[in-house]
C-alpha positions as CSV (number, residue, x, y, z in Angstrom):
1,X,11.3,-26.3,37.1
2,X,14.2,-23.8,38.5
3,X,14.3,-20.3,36.6
4,X,17.4,-20.3,34.3
5,X,20.2,-17.8,34.9
6,X,20.4,-16.6,31.2
7,X,18.1,-16.5,28.1
8,X,20.4,-16.2,25.0
9,X,18.3,-14.7,21.8
10,X,19.6,-15.9,18.8
11,X,17.6,-14.0,16.0
12,X,18.0,-15.3,12.1
13,X,16.9,-14.8,8.3
14,X,18.6,-17.2,6.3
15,X,21.8,-17.0,8.2
16,X,23.5,-20.1,6.5
17,X,26.2,-22.0,8.3
18,X,26.2,-18.7,10.5
19,X,23.6,-19.8,12.8
20,X,25.1,-23.4,13.3
21,X,28.7,-21.3,14.2
22,X,26.6,-19.2,16.4
23,X,24.9,-22.1,18.2
24,X,28.6,-24.1,18.3
25,X,30.2,-21.2,20.2
26,X,27.1,-21.6,23.1
27,X,26.9,-24.9,23.3
28,X,30.5,-24.7,24.0
29,X,30.4,-23.0,26.9
30,X,31.5,-23.9,30.3
31,X,28.9,-22.5,32.0
32,X,25.1,-24.4,31.4
33,X,22.6,-22.4,33.3
34,X,21.0,-21.0,30.5
35,X,18.3,-21.7,27.9
36,X,19.2,-20.4,24.1
37,X,15.8,-19.0,21.9
38,X,16.2,-19.1,18.2
39,X,13.5,-17.5,16.8
40,X,13.6,-17.5,13.1
41,X,11.7,-15.1,10.5
42,X,11.1,-17.4,7.5
43,X,14.3,-18.8,6.4
44,X,14.4,-20.2,3.0
45,X,18.1,-21.2,2.7
46,X,17.3,-24.5,4.7
47,X,19.3,-23.3,8.2
48,X,16.8,-24.4,10.4
49,X,16.2,-27.4,8.8
50,X,20.2,-27.9,9.6
51,X,19.7,-26.7,12.7
52,X,16.9,-29.0,13.4
53,X,19.0,-32.0,12.2
54,X,22.1,-31.0,14.3
55,X,19.5,-30.7,17.3
56,X,19.1,-34.4,17.2
57,X,22.7,-35.3,17.3
58,X,22.8,-33.3,20.3
59,X,22.7,-35.3,23.9
60,X,19.7,-34.8,25.7
61,X,20.5,-32.0,28.1
62,X,22.0,-29.6,25.9
63,X,19.1,-30.5,23.2
64,X,16.5,-29.6,25.9
65,X,18.1,-25.9,26.2
66,X,17.6,-25.0,22.9
67,X,14.2,-23.7,21.5
68,X,13.6,-22.9,18.0
69,X,10.4,-20.6,16.7
70,X,9.3,-19.8,13.5
71,X,7.4,-16.3,12.9
72,X,7.4,-13.8,10.6
73,X,8.9,-10.2,11.3
74,X,9.2,-7.1,9.8
75,X,13.0,-6.4,11.4
76,X,15.3,-7.7,13.1
77,X,14.2,-5.7,16.4
78,X,10.8,-7.0,16.1
79,X,12.1,-10.6,15.7
80,X,14.2,-9.9,19.1
81,X,11.0,-8.7,20.9
82,X,9.3,-11.8,19.6
83,X,12.1,-14.0,20.7
84,X,11.9,-12.3,24.2
85,X,8.5,-13.0,25.2
86,X,9.6,-16.5,24.4
87,X,12.3,-16.5,27.1
88,X,12.1,-17.6,30.6
89,X,15.4,-16.3,32.2
90,X,16.6,-14.2,34.9
91,X,18.8,-12.5,32.4
92,X,18.8,-11.8,28.6
93,X,21.2,-11.8,26.2
94,X,21.1,-11.1,22.3
95,X,23.8,-12.7,20.0
96,X,23.6,-12.1,16.4
97,X,23.8,-15.1,13.8
98,X,27.7,-14.6,12.7
99,X,28.5,-13.1,16.3
100,X,30.3,-15.7,19.2
101,X,31.5,-16.0,22.5
102,X,34.6,-14.5,22.8
103,X,35.9,-18.0,24.9
104,X,34.8,-20.7,26.1
105,X,34.3,-19.7,29.6
106,X,33.0,-16.0,28.6
107,X,29.7,-17.0,30.0
108,X,30.9,-18.3,33.1
109,X,33.1,-15.2,34.0
110,X,30.2,-13.1,33.6
111,X,28.2,-15.4,36.0
112,X,30.5,-15.3,38.2
113,X,30.8,-11.1,37.7
114,X,26.9,-11.0,38.3
115,X,27.3,-13.4,41.4
116,X,30.1,-11.0,43.2
117,X,27.9,-8.0,43.1
118,X,25.0,-10.2,44.5
119,X,27.0,-10.9,47.1
120,X,27.9,-7.3,47.8
121,X,24.0,-6.6,48.2
122,X,24.0,-5.1,44.4
123,X,21.7,-6.1,41.7
124,X,22.0,-4.1,38.7
125,X,19.2,-4.2,35.8
126,X,21.8,-4.1,32.9
127,X,25.6,-6.1,33.0
128,X,28.0,-5.1,30.1
129,X,31.2,-5.7,29.3
130,X,34.0,-5.8,26.4
131,X,33.8,-7.6,23.1
132,X,36.3,-8.6,20.8
133,X,36.2,-6.8,17.1
134,X,36.8,-10.0,14.8
135,X,36.5,-7.5,11.6
136,X,39.6,-5.6,12.9
137,X,41.2,-8.0,15.1
138,X,41.7,-6.4,18.5
139,X,39.2,-6.4,22.0
140,X,36.9,-3.0,22.0
141,X,36.8,-2.1,25.6
142,X,33.4,-0.3,27.0
143,X,33.3,2.9,28.7
144,X,33.3,1.9,32.6
145,X,31.7,4.9,33.4
146,X,28.5,5.6,31.7
147,X,27.5,9.1,33.0
148,X,25.5,11.3,30.7
149,X,28.2,12.2,28.3
150,X,29.4,8.5,27.9
151,X,25.6,7.7,27.1
152,X,25.3,11.0,24.9
153,X,28.6,9.3,23.1
154,X,27.5,5.9,22.8
155,X,26.3,2.6,24.8
156,X,27.9,-1.0,24.4
157,X,26.4,-2.8,21.2
158,X,23.9,-5.2,22.6
159,X,26.5,-8.0,22.0
160,X,28.3,-6.6,24.8
161,X,25.2,-6.3,27.2
162,X,22.9,-8.4,29.6
163,X,19.5,-7.3,30.5
164,X,17.4,-8.0,33.3
165,X,14.2,-9.6,32.1
166,X,11.9,-7.4,33.7
167,X,13.7,-4.4,31.1
168,X,11.9,-6.3,28.2
169,X,8.6,-7.5,30.4
170,X,7.9,-3.5,30.9
171,X,8.8,-2.7,27.0
172,X,10.9,-4.0,24.7
173,X,12.7,-2.8,21.0
174,X,10.9,-0.1,19.3
175,X,10.8,-1.3,15.8
176,X,10.4,1.7,14.0
177,X,14.2,2.6,15.0
178,X,15.3,0.2,12.2
179,X,19.2,0.8,12.9
180,X,19.4,2.6,16.7
181,X,16.3,0.5,18.6
182,X,19.1,-0.7,20.8
183,X,20.3,2.5,21.8
184,X,16.8,3.6,22.6
185,X,16.1,1.0,24.7
186,X,19.3,1.6,27.1
187,X,18.6,5.0,27.4
188,X,14.8,4.1,27.9
189,X,16.2,1.9,30.6
190,X,18.4,4.5,32.1
191,X,16.1,7.3,32.5
192,X,13.1,5.8,32.8
193,X,13.3,2.4,34.8
194,X,16.5,3.8,37.0
195,X,18.5,1.3,35.4
196,X,22.3,1.6,36.7
197,X,24.3,-0.3,34.2
198,X,27.4,-2.3,35.9
199,X,30.5,-2.7,33.8
200,X,32.3,-6.2,34.3
201,X,35.7,-6.9,32.7
202,X,34.7,-9.8,30.8
203,X,35.2,-10.3,27.0
204,X,31.9,-11.6,26.0
205,X,31.2,-11.6,22.3
206,X,33.6,-11.7,19.1
207,X,31.6,-9.1,16.9
208,X,31.3,-10.0,13.6
209,X,31.0,-6.2,12.6
210,X,30.3,-5.0,8.9
211,X,26.6,-6.2,8.8
212,X,23.1,-4.2,8.3
213,X,24.0,-0.9,10.6
214,X,27.7,-0.2,8.9
215,X,26.5,0.4,5.1
216,X,26.8,3.6,4.0
217,X,23.1,4.2,4.1
218,X,22.3,2.9,7.3
219,X,25.2,4.9,9.1
220,X,23.5,7.9,7.8
221,X,20.3,6.6,9.3
222,X,21.8,5.9,12.5
223,X,22.8,9.5,13.3
224,X,19.6,10.6,12.2
225,X,17.8,8.2,14.6
226,X,20.4,8.8,17.2
227,X,19.7,12.6,17.2
228,X,16.2,12.0,17.7
229,X,16.6,9.6,20.6
230,X,18.6,12.1,22.2
231,X,16.2,14.4,22.2
232,X,13.5,11.9,24.2
233,X,15.8,11.7,27.2
234,X,18.5,14.6,27.2
235,X,17.6,18.3,27.5
236,X,18.9,21.4,25.0
237,X,21.5,22.3,27.5
238,X,22.7,18.5,28.2
239,X,22.7,18.0,24.5
240,X,24.8,21.5,23.5
241,X,27.3,20.7,26.2
242,X,28.0,17.1,25.4
243,X,28.3,18.1,22.0
244,X,31.2,20.6,22.5
245,X,32.5,18.5,24.4
246,X,33.0,15.8,21.4
247,X,34.0,18.7,19.6
248,X,36.8,19.4,22.3
249,X,38.1,15.6,22.5
250,X,38.3,15.2,18.7
251,X,35.8,12.6,18.7
252,X,35.3,12.4,15.1
253,X,39.2,12.0,14.1
254,X,39.1,9.2,16.9
255,X,36.1,7.0,15.3
256,X,38.1,7.4,12.3
257,X,41.5,6.3,13.7
258,X,39.4,3.2,15.6
259,X,37.5,2.2,12.3
260,X,41.0,1.8,10.4
261,X,42.4,-1.5,10.8
262,X,46.0,-0.4,10.6
263,X,45.8,2.1,13.7
264,X,42.5,0.3,15.4
265,X,44.7,-2.0,17.7
266,X,47.3,0.8,19.0
267,X,43.9,2.8,19.9
268,X,41.9,0.8,21.6
269,X,45.5,-0.8,23.4
270,X,45.3,3.3,24.3
271,X,41.6,3.2,25.1
272,X,41.7,0.5,27.2
273,X,44.5,1.5,29.6
274,X,42.5,4.6,30.1
275,X,39.6,3.1,31.0
276,X,41.6,0.5,33.1
277,X,42.9,3.3,34.9
278,X,39.4,4.9,35.5
């Protein structure tokens, strides 16, 4: 049996209808060279029963691409690691319950972009695109040039990223980071595994937002974990210079504008234009 191009990981816990909606967005994709690994942490809301019932109504080819596993975990990142261990595809893509592919051909566009790179003799361990912010109703463009400063500022969320499975075979997420394990793994991949992230102009996911990492308490923890993580991978001199650049470029103000529902649309249009010019 040939290896699938993509392994799409969906981690769930009492997700209700969001689990079914996320699976629906996957099976609607025009591109079908994928497998889906659903890893449930012990739901008690009937969502896994509903999913298994829905699978029985699918055609045999679609049903064969979807596997469901139930296993306790201590956090969403531990659940992602458990799921990654079950995958067999060439590239891993993590799509949370409540997040959806932005369009029915998003995966197809991604596959074309990867194939175009490989046709030119390029193979990247990380590909990343853009996301649609469903909470604020606009496309959020990723930085197409992730240099040291770009990595210091932030990295694309995991819904925008596709990883060569070798990165997770070597080492998964560190679950001790409750909010920023995906950020840590991205920096680990770049600095320790020499992954050179490749931007592709594809809007991959519609990102639900307003979740676990965006509560006031977890925003504070997120910044604490971020500071700890960058110390692992960047020197004091790099951190000092990048921090100064953030201040000079009014980063805190721009973040507030980006998160304001009334202002975010205009801000993101300007950002998209700037990134496009790059």
